[in-house]
C-alpha positions as a Markdown table, in Angstrom:
| # | Residue | x | y | z |
|---|---|---|---|---|
| 1 | Met | -22.2 | 49.1 | 65.7 |
| 2 | Phe | -24.9 | 51.4 | 66.6 |
| 3 | Thr | -23.1 | 54.7 | 65.6 |
| 4 | Lys | -25.8 | 57.1 | 66.7 |
| 5 | Gln | -24.7 | 56.1 | 70.5 |
| 6 | Leu | -21.1 | 57.2 | 69.7 |
| 7 | Thr | -19.9 | 60.6 | 70.3 |
| 8 | Ile | -17.3 | 62.7 | 68.4 |
| 9 | Leu | -15.7 | 65.9 | 69.5 |
| 10 | Ile | -14.5 | 68.4 | 66.7 |
| 11 | Val | -12.4 | 71.1 | 67.8 |
| 12 | Asp | -11.5 | 73.9 | 65.8 |
| 13 | Asp | -11.1 | 77.9 | 66.4 |
| 14 | Asp | -13.0 | 78.5 | 62.9 |
| 15 | Pro | -17.0 | 78.5 | 63.3 |
| 16 | Ile | -17.1 | 77.7 | 59.6 |
| 17 | Asn | -14.7 | 74.8 | 59.8 |
| 18 | Leu | -16.8 | 73.7 | 62.9 |
| 19 | Ser | -20.2 | 73.9 | 61.1 |
| 20 | Leu | -18.8 | 71.8 | 58.0 |
| 21 | Val | -17.4 | 68.9 | 59.9 |
| 22 | Ala | -20.5 | 68.9 | 62.3 |
| 23 | Glu | -22.6 | 68.8 | 59.3 |
| 24 | Ala | -20.6 | 66.1 | 57.8 |
| 25 | Leu | -21.0 | 63.7 | 60.3 |
| 26 | Gln | -24.1 | 64.8 | 62.4 |
| 27 | Tyr | -26.7 | 62.1 | 61.1 |
| 28 | Gln | -24.3 | 59.1 | 62.0 |
| 29 | Tyr | -22.8 | 60.3 | 65.2 |
| 30 | Asn | -23.5 | 62.3 | 68.2 |
| 31 | Ile | -21.5 | 65.7 | 67.9 |
| 32 | Arg | -19.8 | 68.0 | 70.5 |
| 33 | Val | -18.1 | 71.1 | 69.3 |
| 34 | Ala | -15.3 | 73.2 | 71.2 |
| 35 | Asn | -13.6 | 76.4 | 69.7 |
| 36 | Gly | -10.4 | 75.9 | 71.2 |
| 37 | Gly | -8.2 | 73.5 | 73.4 |
| 38 | Asn | -9.1 | 74.7 | 76.7 |
| 39 | Ala | -12.9 | 74.3 | 75.9 |
| 40 | Ala | -12.3 | 70.8 | 74.4 |
| 41 | Leu | -10.5 | 69.6 | 77.8 |
| 42 | Lys | -13.4 | 70.9 | 79.8 |
| 43 | Leu | -15.9 | 69.3 | 77.7 |
| 44 | Leu | -13.9 | 66.1 | 78.1 |
| 45 | Glu | -13.9 | 66.3 | 82.0 |
| 46 | Lys | -17.9 | 66.3 | 81.7 |
| 47 | Gln | -18.6 | 63.7 | 79.1 |
| 48 | Thr | -17.4 | 60.4 | 77.5 |
| 49 | Ile | -15.9 | 60.7 | 73.9 |
| 50 | Asp | -15.2 | 58.2 | 71.3 |
| 51 | Leu | -13.3 | 60.0 | 69.1 |
| 52 | Ile | -11.7 | 63.6 | 68.7 |
| 53 | Leu | -11.1 | 65.6 | 65.2 |
| 54 | Leu | -8.6 | 68.3 | 66.5 |
| 55 | Asp | -7.5 | 71.4 | 64.2 |
| 56 | Ile | -3.7 | 72.0 | 64.7 |
| 57 | Tyr | -3.3 | 75.8 | 64.4 |
| 58 | Met | -5.3 | 77.4 | 67.2 |
| 59 | Pro | -4.6 | 80.7 | 69.6 |
| 60 | Glu | -4.2 | 80.2 | 72.8 |
| 61 | Met | -3.6 | 76.5 | 73.1 |
| 62 | Asp | -2.6 | 74.6 | 69.6 |
| 63 | Gly | -3.6 | 71.2 | 68.7 |
| 64 | Phe | -0.1 | 69.5 | 69.7 |
| 65 | Glu | -0.3 | 71.2 | 72.9 |
| 66 | Val | -4.0 | 69.3 | 73.2 |
| 67 | Ala | -2.5 | 66.1 | 72.1 |
| 68 | Lys | 0.2 | 66.2 | 74.6 |
| 69 | Val | -2.4 | 66.9 | 77.7 |
| 70 | Leu | -4.8 | 63.6 | 76.1 |
| 71 | Lys | -1.6 | 61.7 | 75.8 |
| 72 | Asn | -0.4 | 62.3 | 79.6 |
| 73 | Asn | -4.1 | 61.4 | 80.8 |
| 74 | Gln | -5.0 | 58.0 | 81.3 |
| 75 | Ala | -8.6 | 58.0 | 80.6 |
| 76 | Trp | -8.5 | 60.3 | 77.6 |
| 77 | Ser | -5.1 | 58.6 | 76.0 |
| 78 | Lys | -6.7 | 55.7 | 74.3 |
| 79 | Ile | -9.3 | 58.1 | 72.6 |
| 80 | Pro | -8.7 | 58.2 | 68.8 |
| 81 | Leu | -7.4 | 61.4 | 67.8 |
| 82 | Ile | -7.7 | 62.8 | 63.9 |
| 83 | Phe | -5.9 | 65.8 | 63.1 |
| 84 | Leu | -7.6 | 68.2 | 60.4 |
| 85 | Thr | -5.1 | 70.2 | 58.7 |
| 86 | Ser | -3.9 | 72.5 | 55.9 |
| 87 | Asp | -0.2 | 71.8 | 56.6 |
| 88 | His | 0.5 | 69.0 | 54.4 |
| 89 | Ser | 4.2 | 68.8 | 55.0 |
| 90 | Gln | 6.1 | 65.4 | 56.0 |
| 91 | Ala | 7.4 | 67.1 | 59.3 |
| 92 | Thr | 3.8 | 68.1 | 60.6 |
| 93 | Ile | 2.1 | 64.5 | 59.7 |
| 94 | Phe | 5.2 | 62.8 | 61.9 |
| 95 | Lys | 4.9 | 64.9 | 64.6 |
| 96 | Ala | 0.9 | 64.7 | 64.9 |
| 97 | Leu | 1.2 | 60.6 | 64.7 |
| 98 | Ser | 4.3 | 61.0 | 67.1 |
| 99 | Met | 1.8 | 62.7 | 69.7 |
| 100 | Gly | -0.5 | 59.9 | 69.5 |
| 101 | Ala | -2.8 | 60.8 | 66.9 |
| 102 | Val | -4.2 | 57.7 | 64.6 |
| 103 | Asp | -4.5 | 59.6 | 61.4 |
| 104 | Phe | -4.4 | 62.8 | 59.6 |
| 105 | Ile | -7.0 | 64.6 | 57.5 |
| 106 | Asn | -6.1 | 67.5 | 55.2 |
| 107 | Lys | -8.0 | 70.6 | 54.6 |
| 108 | Pro | -10.2 | 70.9 | 52.8 |
| 109 | Phe | -11.8 | 67.6 | 52.9 |
| 110 | Gln | -14.2 | 65.4 | 51.1 |
| 111 | Asn | -17.1 | 64.5 | 53.1 |
| 112 | Glu | -17.0 | 60.9 | 51.9 |
| 113 | Glu | -13.6 | 60.3 | 53.0 |
| 114 | Leu | -14.1 | 62.1 | 56.3 |
| 115 | Asn | -16.9 | 59.7 | 57.0 |
| 116 | Leu | -14.8 | 56.7 | 55.9 |
| 117 | Arg | -12.0 | 57.4 | 58.0 |
| 118 | Val | -13.8 | 58.4 | 61.1 |
| 119 | Ser | -15.9 | 55.2 | 60.7 |
| 120 | Asn | -12.7 | 53.1 | 60.2 |
| 121 | His | -11.2 | 54.3 | 63.4 |
| 122 | Leu | -14.2 | 54.0 | 65.7 |
| 123 | Lys | -14.5 | 50.6 | 64.8 |
| 124 | Thr | -10.8 | 49.9 | 65.4 |
| 125 | Tyr | -11.3 | 51.5 | 68.9 |
| 126 | Gln | -14.4 | 49.5 | 69.7 |
| 127 | Leu | -12.4 | 46.3 | 68.8 |
| 128 | Gln | -9.6 | 47.3 | 70.9 |
| 129 | Lys | -12.1 | 48.3 | 73.9 |
| 130 | Gln | -13.6 | 44.8 | 73.4 |
| 131 | Leu | -10.1 | 43.1 | 73.5 |
| 132 | Gln | -9.2 | 44.9 | 76.5 |
| 133 | Phe | -12.2 | 44.0 | 78.1 |
| 134 | Glu | -11.1 | 40.1 | 77.4 |
| 135 | Leu | -7.9 | 40.4 | 78.7 |
| 136 | Glu | -9.0 | 41.7 | 81.9 |
| 137 | Lys | -11.7 | 39.1 | 82.0 |
| 138 | Asn | -9.4 | 36.4 | 81.6 |
| 139 | Ala | -6.7 | 37.5 | 84.1 |
| 140 | His | -7.6 | 35.8 | 86.9 |
| 141 | Leu | -8.2 | 32.2 | 84.9 |
| 142 | Leu | -5.2 | 30.6 | 86.4 |
| 143 | Glu | -6.7 | 31.0 | 89.9 |
| 144 | Ile | -10.2 | 29.4 | 89.0 |
| 145 | Ile | -9.9 | 25.5 | 89.5 |
| 146 | Asp | -13.1 | 23.8 | 89.3 |
| 147 | Glu | -15.5 | 21.9 | 86.8 |
| 148 | Tyr | -15.6 | 24.4 | 84.4 |
| 149 | Ala | -11.7 | 24.9 | 83.2 |
| 150 | Ala | -10.3 | 22.8 | 80.4 |
| 151 | Tyr | -7.2 | 21.2 | 82.5 |
| 152 | Ile | -5.0 | 18.4 | 83.0 |
| 153 | Lys | -2.9 | 17.6 | 85.5 |
| 154 | Ile | 0.6 | 15.7 | 85.2 |
| 155 | Asp | 2.9 | 14.1 | 87.6 |
| 156 | Ala | 6.0 | 16.4 | 87.8 |
| 157 | Gln | 8.7 | 13.3 | 88.3 |
| 158 | Ser | 6.7 | 10.3 | 86.3 |
| 159 | Lys | 5.4 | 12.7 | 83.8 |
| 160 | Thr | 2.1 | 10.5 | 83.9 |
| 161 | Leu | -1.6 | 12.0 | 83.8 |
| 162 | Leu | -3.1 | 12.3 | 87.4 |
| 163 | His | -6.3 | 14.1 | 86.1 |
| 164 | Ala | -8.3 | 16.0 | 83.4 |
| 165 | Ser | -11.1 | 17.6 | 83.7 |
| 166 | Ser | -14.6 | 16.8 | 82.1 |
| 167 | Thr | -14.5 | 20.1 | 80.5 |
| 168 | Phe | -11.0 | 19.2 | 78.9 |
| 169 | Asn | -12.4 | 15.8 | 77.8 |
| 170 | Leu | -15.3 | 17.5 | 75.9 |
| 171 | Leu | -13.2 | 20.3 | 74.6 |
| 172 | Cys | -10.9 | 17.6 | 72.9 |
| 173 | Asp | -13.9 | 15.3 | 71.9 |
| 174 | Asn | -12.6 | 12.5 | 74.2 |
| 175 | Thr | -14.8 | 9.2 | 74.3 |
| 176 | Asp | -12.7 | 7.4 | 76.4 |
| 177 | Pro | -10.9 | 9.9 | 78.7 |
| 178 | Asp | -9.7 | 7.3 | 81.1 |
| 179 | Phe | -5.9 | 7.9 | 80.6 |
| 180 | Ser | -4.9 | 8.3 | 84.3 |
| 181 | Asn | -1.5 | 6.8 | 85.3 |
| 182 | Asn | -0.8 | 6.7 | 81.5 |
| 183 | Pro | 2.3 | 8.9 | 80.2 |
| 184 | Ile | 1.2 | 12.2 | 79.3 |
| 185 | Glu | 2.4 | 11.6 | 75.8 |
| 186 | Ile | -0.5 | 9.3 | 75.3 |
| 187 | Leu | -3.0 | 11.6 | 76.1 |
| 188 | Leu | -1.4 | 14.4 | 73.7 |
| 189 | Leu | -1.2 | 12.4 | 71.0 |
| 190 | Ala | -4.9 | 11.0 | 71.3 |
| 191 | Asn | -6.1 | 14.8 | 71.4 |
| 192 | Gly | -4.3 | 16.1 | 68.1 |
| 193 | Phe | -0.9 | 17.1 | 69.3 |
| 194 | Ser | 1.9 | 16.2 | 66.8 |
| 195 | Arg | 5.3 | 15.1 | 67.8 |
| 196 | Glu | 7.1 | 18.4 | 67.4 |
| 197 | Gln | 4.4 | 20.0 | 69.6 |
| 198 | Ile | 4.7 | 17.7 | 72.5 |
| 199 | Ala | 8.3 | 18.3 | 72.3 |
| 200 | Leu | 7.6 | 22.0 | 72.7 |
| 201 | Phe | 5.4 | 21.4 | 75.2 |
| 202 | Trp | 7.8 | 19.7 | 77.5 |
| 203 | Gln | 10.3 | 22.6 | 76.3 |
| 204 | Ser | 8.0 | 25.2 | 77.8 |
| 205 | Ile | 7.8 | 23.2 | 81.1 |
| 206 | Glu | 11.5 | 22.9 | 81.2 |
| 207 | His | 12.4 | 26.5 | 80.4 |
| 208 | Gln | 9.8 | 27.8 | 83.1 |
| 209 | Glu | 7.9 | 29.4 | 79.9 |
| 210 | Phe | 4.8 | 28.9 | 81.8 |
| 211 | Lys | 2.4 | 30.1 | 78.6 |
| 212 | His | 2.6 | 28.3 | 75.3 |
| 213 | Glu | 0.2 | 28.6 | 72.3 |
| 214 | Val | -0.9 | 25.7 | 70.1 |
| 215 | Ser | -3.3 | 25.1 | 67.1 |
| 216 | Leu | -5.3 | 21.5 | 67.6 |
| 217 | Phe | -8.0 | 20.1 | 65.2 |
| 218 | Thr | -10.9 | 19.3 | 67.6 |
| 219 | Gln | -14.4 | 19.7 | 67.5 |
| 220 | Gly | -14.4 | 19.7 | 63.5 |
| 221 | Arg | -11.9 | 22.2 | 63.1 |
| 222 | Leu | -8.9 | 24.1 | 63.9 |
| 223 | His | -8.6 | 26.1 | 67.1 |
| 224 | Asp | -6.0 | 28.2 | 68.8 |
| 225 | Phe | -5.4 | 27.5 | 72.4 |
| 226 | Glu | -3.3 | 29.0 | 74.9 |
| 227 | Leu | -1.9 | 26.8 | 77.4 |
| 228 | Asn | -1.0 | 27.8 | 80.7 |
| 229 | Phe | 1.3 | 25.8 | 83.2 |
| 230 | Val | 0.9 | 26.2 | 86.7 |
| 231 | Pro | 3.4 | 24.3 | 88.9 |
| 232 | Asp | 1.7 | 22.9 | 92.0 |
| 233 | Phe | 4.2 | 22.7 | 95.4 |
| 234 | Ser | 3.9 | 20.8 | 98.5 |
| 235 | Ala | 4.3 | 22.8 | 101.7 |
| 236 | Asn | 7.7 | 22.2 | 101.7 |
| 237 | Lys | 8.0 | 23.7 | 98.4 |
| 238 | Glu | 8.6 | 20.3 | 96.5 |
| 239 | Leu | 7.2 | 20.4 | 92.9 |
| 240 | Leu | 4.8 | 17.9 | 92.8 |
| 241 | Ala | 2.7 | 18.2 | 89.7 |
| 242 | Tyr | 1.7 | 20.8 | 86.7 |
| 243 | Leu | -1.9 | 22.3 | 86.0 |
| 244 | Val | -2.1 | 22.9 | 82.4 |
| 245 | Phe | -5.1 | 24.9 | 81.4 |
| 246 | Phe | -6.3 | 25.2 | 77.9 |
| 247 | Glu | -8.0 | 28.3 | 76.6 |
| 248 | Asn | -9.5 | 29.1 | 73.7 |
| 249 | Ile | -8.0 | 31.9 | 72.1 |
| 250 | Asp | -9.7 | 32.0 | 68.5 |
| 251 | Asp | -11.8 | 35.1 | 69.6 |
| 252 | Arg | -8.7 | 36.7 | 70.9 |
| 253 | Asn | -6.4 | 36.2 | 68.0 |
| 254 | Ser | -9.5 | 37.5 | 65.8 |
| 255 | Leu | -9.7 | 40.8 | 67.8 |
| 256 | Ile | -5.9 | 41.2 | 67.5 |
| 257 | Lys | -5.9 | 40.7 | 64.2 |
| 258 | Ser | -8.7 | 43.2 | 63.5 |
| 259 | Ala | -6.9 | 45.6 | 65.5 |
| 260 | Glu | -3.7 | 45.4 | 63.5 |
| 261 | Thr | -4.7 | 45.2 | 60.0 |
| 262 | Asp | -6.2 | 47.5 | 57.4 |
| 263 | Glu | -9.8 | 46.6 | 57.1 |
| 264 | Leu | -10.0 | 46.7 | 53.0 |
| 265 | Thr | -6.8 | 45.1 | 52.3 |
| 266 | Gly | -6.1 | 42.7 | 55.2 |
| 267 | Leu | -2.7 | 44.1 | 55.5 |
| 268 | Tyr | -0.9 | 45.8 | 58.5 |
| 269 | Asn | -2.6 | 49.2 | 59.2 |
| 270 | Arg | -0.3 | 52.2 | 60.2 |
| 271 | Lys | -0.7 | 51.6 | 63.8 |
| 272 | Lys | 1.0 | 48.2 | 63.6 |
| 273 | Leu | 3.5 | 49.4 | 61.3 |
| 274 | Asn | 4.7 | 52.2 | 63.7 |
| 275 | Gln | 5.0 | 49.6 | 66.3 |
| 276 | Leu | 7.3 | 47.6 | 64.2 |
| 277 | Leu | 9.4 | 50.5 | 63.1 |
| 278 | Glu | 9.7 | 51.4 | 66.7 |
| 279 | Lys | 11.1 | 47.9 | 67.4 |
| 280 | Ile | 13.7 | 48.1 | 64.8 |
| 281 | Phe | 15.1 | 51.0 | 65.9 |
| 282 | Lys | 15.3 | 49.5 | 69.3 |
| 283 | Asn | 16.9 | 46.7 | 68.0 |
| 284 | Arg | 19.4 | 49.0 | 65.7 |
| 285 | Gln | 20.2 | 50.7 | 69.3 |
| 286 | Gln | 20.9 | 47.5 | 71.2 |
| 287 | Ser | 23.2 | 46.1 | 68.5 |
| 288 | Asn | 25.0 | 49.2 | 67.8 |
| 289 | Ser | 25.2 | 48.4 | 64.2 |
| 290 | Glu | 27.1 | 51.4 | 62.5 |
| 291 | Asn | 25.8 | 50.4 | 58.9 |
| 292 | Pro | 22.4 | 49.0 | 59.3 |
| 293 | Glu | 21.2 | 47.0 | 56.0 |
| 294 | Ile | 17.3 | 48.0 | 56.7 |
| 295 | Ser | 15.4 | 49.7 | 53.9 |
| 296 | Leu | 12.3 | 51.0 | 53.2 |
| 297 | Ile | 10.0 | 51.3 | 49.8 |
| 298 | Phe | 7.3 | 53.8 | 49.3 |
| 299 | Gly | 5.0 | 52.9 | 46.7 |
| 300 | Asp | 1.6 | 53.9 | 45.2 |
| 301 | Ile | -0.6 | 53.6 | 42.2 |
| 302 | Asp | 0.2 | 56.0 | 39.4 |
| 303 | His | -3.1 | 58.3 | 38.5 |
| 304 | Phe | -5.2 | 56.7 | 41.2 |
| 305 | Lys | -7.4 | 59.3 | 41.3 |
| 306 | Arg | -8.7 | 58.8 | 38.0 |
| 307 | Val | -9.6 | 55.4 | 38.6 |
| 308 | Asn | -12.0 | 56.7 | 41.6 |
| 309 | Asp | -13.2 | 59.6 | 38.9 |
| 310 | Asp | -13.6 | 57.3 | 36.2 |
| 311 | Tyr | -15.0 | 54.0 | 37.5 |
| 312 | Gly | -16.1 | 54.7 | 41.1 |
| 313 | His | -14.7 | 54.0 | 44.7 |
| 314 | Leu | -16.1 | 50.5 | 44.6 |
| 315 | Thr | -14.0 | 49.8 | 41.8 |
| 316 | Gly | -10.9 | 51.9 | 43.2 |
| 317 | Asp | -11.2 | 49.8 | 46.5 |
| 318 | Ser | -10.9 | 46.8 | 44.4 |
| 319 | Val | -7.9 | 47.9 | 42.6 |
| 320 | Leu | -6.4 | 48.6 | 46.1 |
| 321 | Lys | -6.7 | 44.9 | 47.2 |
| 322 | Glu | -5.6 | 43.6 | 44.1 |
| 323 | Phe | -2.4 | 45.9 | 44.0 |
| 324 | Ala | -1.8 | 45.1 | 47.9 |
| 325 | Gln | -1.9 | 41.3 | 46.7 |
| 326 | Leu | 0.9 | 41.9 | 44.0 |
| 327 | Leu | 2.7 | 43.5 | 46.6 |
| 328 | Asp | 2.3 | 40.7 | 49.0 |
| 329 | Gln | 3.2 | 38.1 | 46.4 |
| 330 | Asn | 6.4 | 39.5 | 45.6 |
| 331 | Ile | 8.5 | 40.4 | 48.9 |
| 332 | Ser | 10.2 | 37.8 | 51.0 |
| 333 | Lys | 8.9 | 36.5 | 54.4 |
| 334 | Ser | 11.3 | 38.8 | 56.4 |
| 335 | Asp | 9.7 | 41.8 | 55.0 |
| 336 | Phe | 6.9 | 44.0 | 56.2 |
| 337 | Leu | 4.1 | 45.4 | 54.1 |
| 338 | Ala | 1.4 | 47.7 | 55.1 |
| 339 | Arg | -1.0 | 50.0 | 53.9 |
| 340 | Trp | -0.1 | 53.8 | 54.7 |
| 341 | Gly | -2.9 | 55.7 | 53.7 |
| 342 | Gly | -4.7 | 56.1 | 50.5 |
| 343 | Glu | -3.1 | 54.6 | 47.6 |
| 344 | Glu | 0.3 | 54.5 | 49.4 |
| 345 | Phe | 2.2 | 51.3 | 50.8 |
| 346 | Leu | 5.1 | 50.7 | 52.6 |
| 347 | Ile | 7.6 | 47.7 | 52.5 |
| 348 | Val | 10.0 | 47.4 | 55.2 |
| 349 | Cys | 13.0 | 45.4 | 54.2 |
| 350 | Pro | 15.2 | 44.3 | 57.0 |
| 351 | Glu | 18.8 | 43.1 | 56.2 |
| 352 | Thr | 18.3 | 44.5 | 52.9 |
| 353 | Asp | 20.9 | 47.3 | 51.7 |
| 354 | Ala | 19.5 | 50.0 | 49.4 |
| 355 | Glu | 20.6 | 48.2 | 46.1 |
| 356 | Gly | 18.5 | 45.0 | 47.2 |
| 357 | Ala | 15.4 | 47.2 | 47.9 |
| 358 | Phe | 15.8 | 49.2 | 44.9 |
| 359 | Gln | 16.2 | 45.4 | 42.8 |
| 360 | Leu | 12.7 | 44.4 | 44.5 |
| 361 | Ala | 11.1 | 47.5 | 43.9 |
| 362 | Glu | 12.1 | 47.2 | 40.5 |
| 363 | Lys | 10.7 | 43.7 | 40.3 |
| 364 | Ile | 7.3 | 44.9 | 41.6 |
| 365 | Arg | 7.1 | 47.6 | 39.4 |
| 366 | Lys | 7.5 | 45.4 | 36.2 |
| 367 | Arg | 4.7 | 42.8 | 37.5 |
| 368 | Ile | 2.4 | 45.5 | 38.2 |
| 369 | Glu | 3.2 | 47.0 | 34.9 |
| 370 | His | 2.5 | 43.8 | 33.1 |
| 371 | His | -0.7 | 42.9 | 35.1 |
| 372 | Thr | -4.0 | 43.5 | 34.0 |
| 373 | Phe | -6.6 | 44.6 | 36.8 |
| 374 | Glu | -10.0 | 43.8 | 36.8 |
| 375 | Thr | -12.1 | 46.4 | 35.0 |
| 376 | Val | -9.5 | 49.0 | 34.8 |
| 377 | Gly | -7.1 | 47.2 | 33.0 |
| 378 | His | -3.4 | 48.1 | 33.1 |
| 379 | Arg | -2.0 | 50.2 | 35.8 |
| 380 | Thr | 1.4 | 51.5 | 36.5 |
| 381 | Ala | 3.0 | 52.5 | 40.1 |
| 382 | Ser | 5.9 | 54.2 | 41.1 |
| 383 | Phe | 8.3 | 53.7 | 44.1 |
| 384 | Gly | 10.9 | 55.7 | 46.5 |
| 385 | Val | 13.2 | 53.6 | 48.0 |
| 386 | Ala | 15.5 | 54.5 | 51.2 |
| 387 | Gln | 18.1 | 52.6 | 53.5 |
| 388 | Leu | 18.5 | 53.4 | 57.2 |
| 389 | Gln | 21.8 | 55.2 | 57.8 |
| 390 | Ala | 23.9 | 55.0 | 61.1 |
| 391 | Ala | 22.4 | 57.5 | 63.6 |
| 392 | Gln | 19.5 | 58.5 | 61.6 |
| 393 | Ser | 16.0 | 59.4 | 63.0 |
| 394 | Leu | 12.6 | 57.2 | 62.2 |
| 395 | Glu | 11.5 | 60.7 | 60.5 |
| 396 | Asp | 14.4 | 61.5 | 58.3 |
| 397 | Trp | 14.4 | 57.9 | 57.3 |
| 398 | Leu | 10.6 | 57.9 | 56.3 |
| 399 | Glu | 11.2 | 61.4 | 54.7 |
| 400 | Gln | 14.0 | 60.2 | 52.4 |
| 401 | Ala | 11.7 | 57.4 | 51.0 |
| 402 | Asp | 8.8 | 59.8 | 50.5 |
| 403 | Val | 11.1 | 62.3 | 48.7 |
| 404 | Ala | 12.4 | 59.4 | 46.5 |
| 405 | Leu | 8.9 | 58.6 | 45.7 |
| 406 | Tyr | 7.9 | 62.1 | 44.7 |
| 407 | Gln | 10.9 | 62.3 | 42.5 |
| 408 | Ala | 9.6 | 59.1 | 40.8 |
| 409 | Lys | 6.4 | 61.1 | 40.5 |
| 410 | Thr | 7.6 | 64.0 | 39.2 |
| 411 | Ser | 10.2 | 62.7 | 36.6 |
| 412 | Gly | 7.6 | 60.7 | 34.7 |
| 413 | Arg | 5.8 | 57.6 | 36.9 |
| 414 | Asn | 6.3 | 54.0 | 36.5 |
| 415 | Arg | 9.5 | 54.2 | 37.9 |
| 416 | Val | 11.9 | 53.3 | 40.9 |
| 417 | Val | 13.9 | 56.1 | 42.8 |
| 418 | Leu | 16.8 | 55.5 | 45.3 |
| 419 | Phe | 17.3 | 58.2 | 47.5 |
| 420 | Lys | 20.7 | 59.8 | 47.2 |
| 421 | Ala | 21.7 | 62.7 | 49.6 |
């Protein structure tokens, strides 16, 4: 990425803060500054901005008001927004994220942390833009039937092959491509489909689910394909055949994964976690459950700052990755694990009550306590647990888990605390 081509807008009513932030970033990016919300909006009308660093408390128009305008403007709503604030309260943090911010940075900030966070969010933004471009580019794929499309044509009645394009044969390494008038199963089996995948293939057609993903071993390795089924009707609306297009989606899946994961640990990032939490709340509303058994576990590494101070940030990153692996190895397949920020991690445990989540956190705590980290040796971690209550808001639920983690820290660390009202 050519970062000098990217432009960052810094918004703050304090000239000293503007100068400090600009100085920290000026050698890597084009910098634009605004001394208030109105000035920032006027500048956005004139120039393309790739990321916004926004102070919260400003006269005339505060940061939240600016964020609301950005969120409601189609041209600006996708720009990554990072709040700069000296207010560290959970309520402010949650409000900032709910207004569309991708992150927040506490004042006073460290230059290294500021640069890393800005760089990470710009990379994610560029990947998302590239993904959107790819999706738009392929939007009309089903309308294109020519020699460059990988597709097969299946008789709707006899389920035999009518035609396979030359591109399909090339894609699937067919050295003897003449399968015409044979049952389609012969072609699919010859091109790497398992019996289970063939069953799903027909199930998609029968249920009129005209998009289906499959992984096939072709051209020397495993590839991901999206299968698009297009029914072909006669003038009398009689179903004659199905066209099945094979689209290689390796790159698209890679882009989606990059936009949803934390670059350092490979876990879900905060944006993806927020999407999962919103889905959980939507499902809860639809089920009308009075006592939902869903729990949160907040955890972080005790005295992690000492690791960075004593061993350096590279070793600190190594410890974070190792810690993330330990968490991932000790949760169930139904749990969601994400890096919340810094050395904090969040586990969402569906269908798990408070006691079950507490036992899981305690198991992980013991596992970490007895683990020997590379370079830094033994480390401990603290955890806060909270079960979602009926009619409880997401903000309250997160705050309860955060309070429990704080209690674990202040009562000696290396322990698990269950939130109790």
